[in-house]
VOGU-3710 file (C-alpha; in Angstrom, 3 decimals, decimal comma):
1> xxxxxxxxxx> -20,191/-55,356/-17,767  -22,234/-52,315/-18,867  -26,021/-52,370/-18,637  -27,830/-52,575/-21,966  -30,041/-49,641/-23,000  -32,928/-51,526/-24,598  -36,075/-52,673/-22,826  -37,251/-56,249/-22,495  -40,779/-57,004/-23,579  -40,829/-59,647/-20,842
11> xxxxxxxxxx> -38,174/-59,577/-18,105  -35,650/-62,449/-18,073  -36,778/-65,266/-15,816  -40,477/-64,737/-16,527  -42,246/-67,862/-15,338  -45,960/-68,005/-16,077  -47,607/-71,273/-15,045  -49,355/-72,474/-18,198  -49,670/-76,204/-17,572  -51,982/-75,982/-14,506
21> xxxxxxxxxx> -54,491/-73,987/-16,586  -54,476/-76,312/-19,613  -57,651/-78,149/-18,624  -59,695/-74,926/-18,398  -58,510/-73,750/-21,818  -59,281/-77,148/-23,371  -62,866/-76,896/-22,111  -63,107/-73,367/-23,484  -62,034/-74,636/-26,921  -64,636/-77,411/-26,798
31> xxxxxxxxxx> -67,389/-74,938/-25,880  -66,362/-72,532/-28,656  -66,393/-75,367/-31,194  -69,895/-76,384/-30,116  -70,990/-72,738/-30,326  -69,625/-72,495/-33,882  -71,641/-75,523/-34,997  -74,730/-74,054/-33,304  -74,289/-70,706/-35,116  -74,094/-72,504/-38,460
41> xxxxxxxxxx> -77,404/-74,278/-37,862  -79,046/-71,077/-36,580  -77,996/-69,340/-39,819  -79,408/-72,221/-41,838  -82,781/-72,023/-40,080  -83,022/-68,217/-39,981  -81,269/-67,145/-43,191  -81,507/-70,241/-45,374  -77,720/-70,773/-45,648  -75,024/-71,901/-43,229
51> xxxxxxxxxx> -72,796/-68,996/-44,281  -72,989/-65,847/-46,377  -71,775/-67,395/-49,634  -70,823/-65,059/-52,460  -71,324/-65,595/-56,194  -68,277/-67,896/-56,223  -70,214/-70,498/-54,251  -73,933/-69,994/-54,824  -73,982/-68,746/-58,414  -75,146/-65,505/-59,982
61> xxxxxxxxxx> -74,125/-63,336/-62,916  -70,652/-62,214/-63,976  -70,438/-59,083/-66,135  -67,262/-57,737/-67,746  -67,293/-53,967/-68,333  -65,044/-51,551/-70,191  -65,028/-47,740/-70,117  -64,490/-45,195/-72,900  -64,129/-41,448/-72,766  -67,123/-39,972/-74,624
71> xxxxxxxxxx> -65,075/-37,057/-75,919  -62,117/-38,985/-77,350  -63,505/-42,506/-77,702  -60,372/-43,894/-76,035  -60,484/-46,600/-73,405  -59,873/-45,455/-69,864  -59,658/-46,911/-66,376  -62,212/-46,226/-63,650  -61,390/-46,639/-59,934  -62,867/-49,780/-58,378
81> xxxxxxxxxx> -63,921/-47,799/-55,310  -65,991/-45,388/-57,423  -67,794/-48,245/-59,189  -68,453/-50,075/-55,916  -69,783/-46,900/-54,291  -72,050/-46,201/-57,292  -73,640/-49,633/-57,086  -74,030/-49,270/-53,326  -75,901/-45,993/-53,735  -78,155/-47,722/-56,298
91> xxxxxxxxxx> -79,139/-50,315/-53,678  -77,244/-53,240/-55,217  -76,124/-55,670/-52,504  -73,690/-58,568/-52,455  -71,650/-57,338/-55,433  -67,985/-58,188/-55,958  -66,113/-55,668/-58,090  -62,548/-56,146/-59,283  -60,081/-54,988/-61,911  -59,306/-57,078/-64,964
101> xxxxxxxxxx> -57,445/-56,604/-68,238  -57,954/-58,120/-71,659  -56,514/-57,662/-75,139  -58,504/-56,152/-78,001  -57,618/-55,696/-81,652  -58,222/-52,248/-83,140  -59,547/-51,498/-86,625  -55,940/-50,924/-87,735  -54,986/-54,429/-86,632  -53,074/-53,323/-83,530
111> xxxxxxxxxx> -53,559/-55,144/-80,247  -54,188/-52,979/-77,184  -54,597/-53,790/-73,497  -57,960/-52,697/-72,091  -58,230/-52,101/-68,343  -61,757/-53,180/-67,622  -63,703/-54,411/-64,641  -65,531/-57,582/-63,627  -68,725/-57,351/-61,587  -70,166/-60,432/-59,871
121> xxxxxxxxxx> -73,698/-60,296/-58,516  -75,806/-62,961/-56,768  -78,732/-61,956/-58,974  -79,494/-64,174/-61,969  -81,916/-61,839/-63,693  -83,073/-58,243/-63,765  -86,658/-59,478/-64,085  -88,759/-59,684/-60,975  -90,920/-62,771/-60,719  -94,203/-60,873/-60,994
131> xxxxxxxxxx> -92,998/-58,862/-64,016  -91,867/-62,009/-65,824  -95,209/-63,723/-65,177  -97,152/-60,673/-66,335  -95,120/-60,499/-69,568  -95,614/-64,223/-70,211  -99,395/-64,024/-69,808  -99,560/-60,936/-72,049  -97,482/-62,759/-74,669  -99,789/-65,792/-74,651
141> xxxxxxxxxx> -102,849/-63,562/-75,001  -101,353/-61,481/-77,818  -100,163/-64,453/-79,871  -102,869/-67,009/-79,138  -103,525/-67,299/-82,892  -99,938/-68,564/-83,500  -100,736/-71,981/-81,978  -98,400/-71,673/-79,038  -96,956/-74,863/-77,579  -94,603/-73,640/-74,872
151> xxxxxxxxxx> -93,883/-70,222/-73,390  -91,375/-70,176/-70,500  -88,768/-67,832/-69,015  -85,183/-68,864/-68,332  -83,337/-65,943/-66,820  -83,869/-62,958/-69,126  -84,869/-65,085/-72,119  -88,398/-66,129/-73,113  -88,387/-69,487/-74,897  -91,328/-69,975/-77,255
161> xxxxxxxxxx> -92,436/-72,947/-79,327  -95,217/-72,313/-81,864  -96,637/-73,565/-85,154  -96,632/-70,144/-86,777  -93,793/-67,624/-86,959  -93,519/-64,747/-84,476  -91,248/-61,875/-85,436  -89,035/-60,035/-82,994  -90,542/-56,618/-83,791  -94,023/-57,955/-83,024
171> xxxxxxxxxx> -92,952/-58,878/-79,509  -91,356/-55,517/-78,667  -94,658/-53,739/-77,760  -95,671/-56,644/-75,491  -92,370/-56,442/-73,610  -92,565/-52,636/-73,454  -96,028/-52,828/-71,863  -94,497/-54,931/-69,069  -91,642/-52,439/-68,625  -89,074/-54,584/-70,445
181> xxxxxxxxxx> -86,739/-53,669/-73,290  -86,414/-56,299/-76,028  -83,035/-57,068/-77,587  -82,965/-57,040/-81,383  -82,198/-60,288/-83,181  -78,883/-60,585/-84,957  -78,924/-61,756/-88,616  -77,890/-65,208/-87,412  -80,754/-65,340/-84,905  -83,261/-64,162/-87,534
191> xxxxxxxxxx> -82,251/-67,068/-89,777  -82,277/-69,537/-86,890  -85,689/-68,609/-85,490  -87,448/-68,212/-88,854  -87,616/-71,889/-89,863  -89,819/-74,708/-88,643  -88,404/-78,049/-87,547  -88,672/-80,572/-90,384  -89,837/-83,361/-88,096  -92,359/-81,634/-85,803
201> xxxxxxxxxx> -93,177/-78,493/-87,785  -92,597/-76,400/-84,646  -90,826/-73,052/-84,701  -88,574/-72,448/-81,691  -87,820/-68,805/-80,908  -86,012/-66,980/-78,135  -86,900/-63,410/-77,162  -84,369/-61,759/-74,841  -85,072/-58,837/-72,537  -82,228/-56,528/-71,662
211> xxxxxxxxxx> -81,166/-57,740/-68,242  -78,627/-56,977/-65,571  -75,980/-55,940/-68,076  -78,113/-53,095/-69,451  -79,371/-52,199/-65,984  -75,834/-51,920/-64,611  -74,692/-50,052/-67,700  -77,412/-47,434/-67,157  -76,602/-47,115/-63,439  -72,941/-46,391/-64,191
221> xxxxxxxxxx> -73,556/-44,048/-67,122  -75,920/-42,004/-64,966  -73,221/-41,623/-62,307  -70,408/-41,116/-64,876  -71,844/-38,740/-67,505  -68,525/-38,354/-69,358  -68,030/-42,116/-69,682  -69,403/-44,599/-72,162  -69,883/-47,947/-70,370  -69,498/-51,017/-72,578
231> xxxxxxxxxx> -70,739/-54,485/-71,620  -68,024/-56,768/-72,978  -69,472/-60,023/-71,689  -72,304/-61,247/-69,470  -72,573/-64,826/-68,263  -74,462/-66,731/-65,604  -72,665/-68,808/-62,978  -74,774/-71,832/-62,036  -75,368/-73,069/-58,507  -73,829/-76,447/-59,434
241> xxxxxxxxxx> -70,516/-74,758/-60,172  -70,736/-73,055/-56,779  -71,378/-76,406/-55,053  -68,311/-77,882/-56,736  -66,179/-74,958/-55,578  -67,479/-75,444/-52,017  -66,541/-79,122/-52,121  -63,124/-78,334/-53,590  -62,500/-75,758/-50,849  -63,412/-78,291/-48,152
251> xxxxxxxxxx> -61,141/-80,906/-49,746  -58,228/-78,460/-49,905  -58,541/-77,858/-46,150  -58,671/-81,607/-45,396  -55,643/-82,301/-47,597  -53,745/-79,477/-45,895  -54,424/-80,952/-42,439  -53,320/-84,429/-43,561  -50,063/-83,119/-45,045  -49,383/-81,080/-41,904
261> xxxxxxxxxx> -49,704/-84,212/-39,740  -47,420/-86,106/-42,106  -44,816/-83,321/-42,014  -44,807/-83,144/-38,208  -44,579/-86,918/-37,846  -41,334/-86,838/-39,878  -40,092/-83,460/-38,575  -40,406/-84,422/-34,890  -42,091/-87,693/-33,929  -45,602/-89,036/-33,828
271> xxxxxxxxxx> -46,320/-87,503/-30,408  -46,388/-84,019/-31,909  -48,625/-84,592/-34,933  -52,052/-84,970/-33,218  -51,637/-81,770/-31,214  -50,743/-79,741/-34,288  -53,603/-81,280/-36,291  -56,149/-80,493/-33,586  -54,807/-76,955/-33,293  -55,117/-76,396/-37,052
281> xxxxxxxxxx> -58,655/-77,836/-37,142  -59,599/-75,699/-34,151  -58,266/-72,537/-35,825  -60,117/-73,261/-39,060  -63,369/-73,893/-37,155  -62,964/-70,665/-35,155  -62,438/-68,563/-38,302  -65,498/-70,196/-39,892  -67,463/-69,507/-36,700  -66,621/-65,798/-36,696
291> xxxxxxxxxx> -67,558/-65,515/-40,390  -70,865/-67,246/-39,644  -71,574/-65,171/-36,525  -70,872/-61,830/-38,226  -72,480/-62,978/-41,524  -69,379/-61,852/-43,378  -69,243/-62,778/-47,054  -67,400/-66,010/-47,812  -65,614/-66,037/-51,177  -62,684/-67,882/-52,701
301> xxxxxxxxxx> -60,510/-65,161/-51,168  -61,858/-66,186/-47,745  -60,746/-69,760/-48,433  -57,276/-68,440/-49,343  -57,266/-66,518/-46,055  -58,307/-69,642/-44,151  -55,500/-71,691/-45,690  -53,043/-68,904/-44,832  -54,276/-68,989/-41,219  -53,665/-72,739/-41,151
311> xxxxxxxxxx> -50,112/-72,169/-42,361  -49,569/-69,506/-39,702  -50,972/-71,845/-37,054  -48,600/-74,644/-38,078  -45,654/-72,226/-37,975  -46,491/-71,166/-34,412  -47,009/-74,759/-33,308  -43,753/-75,976/-34,883  -41,796/-73,228/-33,103  -43,395/-74,245/-29,803
321> xxxxxxxxxx> -42,675/-77,933/-30,382  -39,104/-77,230/-31,482  -38,389/-75,455/-28,216  -39,973/-78,275/-26,221  -37,873/-80,873/-28,060  -34,658/-78,891/-27,429  -35,433/-78,551/-23,724  -36,306/-82,232/-23,427  -32,737/-83,017/-24,454  -31,187/-80,324/-22,205
331> xxxxxxxxxx> -33,376/-80,558/-19,087  -33,525/-84,318/-18,518  -33,777/-83,873/-14,745  -37,079/-81,987/-14,991  -40,610/-83,288/-15,471  -42,342/-82,965/-18,828  -44,795/-80,441/-17,317  -41,955/-78,217/-16,185  -40,217/-78,518/-19,572  -43,395/-77,384/-21,363
341> xxxxxxxxxx> -43,798/-74,389/-19,034  -40,171/-73,347/-19,511  -40,402/-73,747/-23,305  -43,567/-71,645/-23,630  -42,138/-68,891/-21,416  -38,925/-68,806/-23,459  -40,791/-68,193/-26,722  -43,523/-65,949/-25,299  -41,892/-62,615/-26,232  -41,251/-63,806/-29,775
351> xxxxxxxxxx> -44,869/-65,008/-30,070  -46,251/-61,672/-28,867  -44,091/-59,664/-31,286  -44,884/-61,858/-34,296  -48,619/-61,984/-33,613  -48,815/-58,243/-32,933  -46,984/-57,382/-36,163  -49,167/-59,613/-38,348  -52,340/-58,524/-36,589  -51,532/-54,805/-36,926
361> xxxxxxxxxx> -50,764/-55,158/-40,640  -53,931/-57,103/-41,449  -56,001/-54,792/-39,223  -54,978/-51,801/-41,353  -55,931/-53,805/-44,460  -59,250/-54,647/-42,834  -60,024/-51,026/-41,933  -58,903/-49,296/-45,115  -59,178/-52,120/-47,638  -62,241/-52,981/-49,691
371> xxxxxxxxxx> -63,668/-56,044/-51,408  -61,404/-59,091/-51,548  -58,611/-57,355/-49,617  -60,851/-56,745/-46,614  -62,243/-60,277/-46,852  -58,747/-61,782/-46,694  -57,613/-59,419/-43,926  -60,640/-60,232/-41,759  -59,822/-63,946/-41,938  -56,222/-63,193/-40,973
381> xxxxxxxxxx> -57,241/-60,927/-38,067  -59,281/-63,705/-36,512  -56,728/-66,364/-37,474  -53,749/-64,672/-35,823  -55,577/-64,544/-32,495  -56,800/-68,145/-32,507  -53,530/-69,532/-33,920  -51,488/-67,871/-31,167  -53,927/-69,204/-28,584  -54,029/-72,770/-29,969
391> xxxxxxxxxx> -50,233/-73,148/-30,221  -50,014/-72,605/-26,450  -53,284/-73,854/-24,971  -54,284/-76,619/-27,387  -51,288/-78,171/-29,171  -49,113/-78,328/-26,038  -51,768/-79,944/-23,765  -52,464/-82,691/-26,324  -48,728/-83,349/-26,650  -48,501/-83,495/-22,834
401> xxxxxxxxxx> -51,392/-85,951/-22,574  -49,934/-88,273/-25,244  -46,471/-88,118/-23,639  -47,751/-88,961/-20,162  -50,121/-91,685/-21,304  -47,980/-93,524/-23,836  -44,364/-92,393/-23,350  -43,834/-92,082/-19,601  -42,590/-95,584/-18,843  -44,166/-99,055/-18,629
411> xxxxxxxxxx> -47,854/-99,455/-17,742  -48,827/-99,808/-14,075  -49,406/-103,567/-14,158  -45,839/-104,024/-15,434  -44,435/-101,806/-12,686  -46,355/-103,688/-9,943  -45,412/-107,166/-11,202  -41,760/-107,107/-9,997  -42,883/-106,047/-6,508  -45,304/-108,966/-6,366
421> xxxxxxxxxx> -42,555/-111,335/-7,544  -40,211/-110,163/-4,758  -42,941/-110,616/-2,175  -43,644/-114,129/-3,441  -39,965/-115,021/-3,370  -39,627/-113,749/0,216  -42,629/-115,795/1,307  -41,155/-118,913/-0,292  -37,824/-118,386/1,460  -39,479/-118,025/4,860
431> xx> -41,453/-121,250/4,330  -38,257/-123,125/3,680
//
């Protein structure tokens, strides 16, 4: 028989002793879990939040932009990296920038596809608190003769209730003195804000300062002199919506764990389900801990990455359990500890190759990717490591403990009873 020319990753007959070290690795997992919880509370006390939530979870402003060539007036596409770099140089932090497309009807009635961009920022307003307060006080002083009832800011809009009418052009100089640019009323707004309420006699008006949309438009047009930047839409994302998304993300993780346990209970038997569930929970906690420790942004893409890690973890654990189940049937003369050791050693080369391939791919994405791609890849980088670890040093030990405690024969008192019965019978015979 000729010798093969390929190399083994691990030589045949490799026999690492995993089971004797299980207890140490279990304690390590417990300590890491405690450390993760501690990091979350440290972040809360020092930074005000458990994790570095993005606009998806804590609210902010979402602005849709389009770009036109100044020379031709035709829509064009700008690279996401260029836009992200421009905002970074302008000192804007925490922004999420991504491509988007939408349909627009031309003057000739044709529908075209516009390749625009969506920018999400944690900021709710371009107005600083002190500027807004200064403008409000100046407004009250200037229009004291209009019998003002209420003057209050909400974002970039100044809500005013008065007995006498205040025109938009009268307010412009007051805003300009505070360094703000006033938006002109549309015909609809002029009609709406020009009439008093029939019941109270109050006139409610809204005066809007150009906010983040104009600020971002000016930043981009300064960096792209040949491009006309168009603000297609600007909308605020409330904190309540972010809270709901956080709760939905948590529920999706809990549902995933429950369904995984259910699958394993039917796929194998009930002995295997707790180990896989604990391994999945452990992996999710570890990924969350690394995000919290490094203060990496947590977005909906991060949640997608976390769920993908959970799927990868289950896959690794199922492969491990499948090999253990096969060897239980084949190696009936060996102890359960020995069967687990043999099973893990048999799949070790496959585990190393799979984990290395996935890790290398996501590492490249993490190094050269940007935005959501990097966010997802970072979750996967951490997840591959902890999922490989947990399938060996967490799922298997829990399976071993359940097997020895509940499936290794009758309890001790039942095993001792027959011996006592024999002794009693012998004593009775001797008495006779």
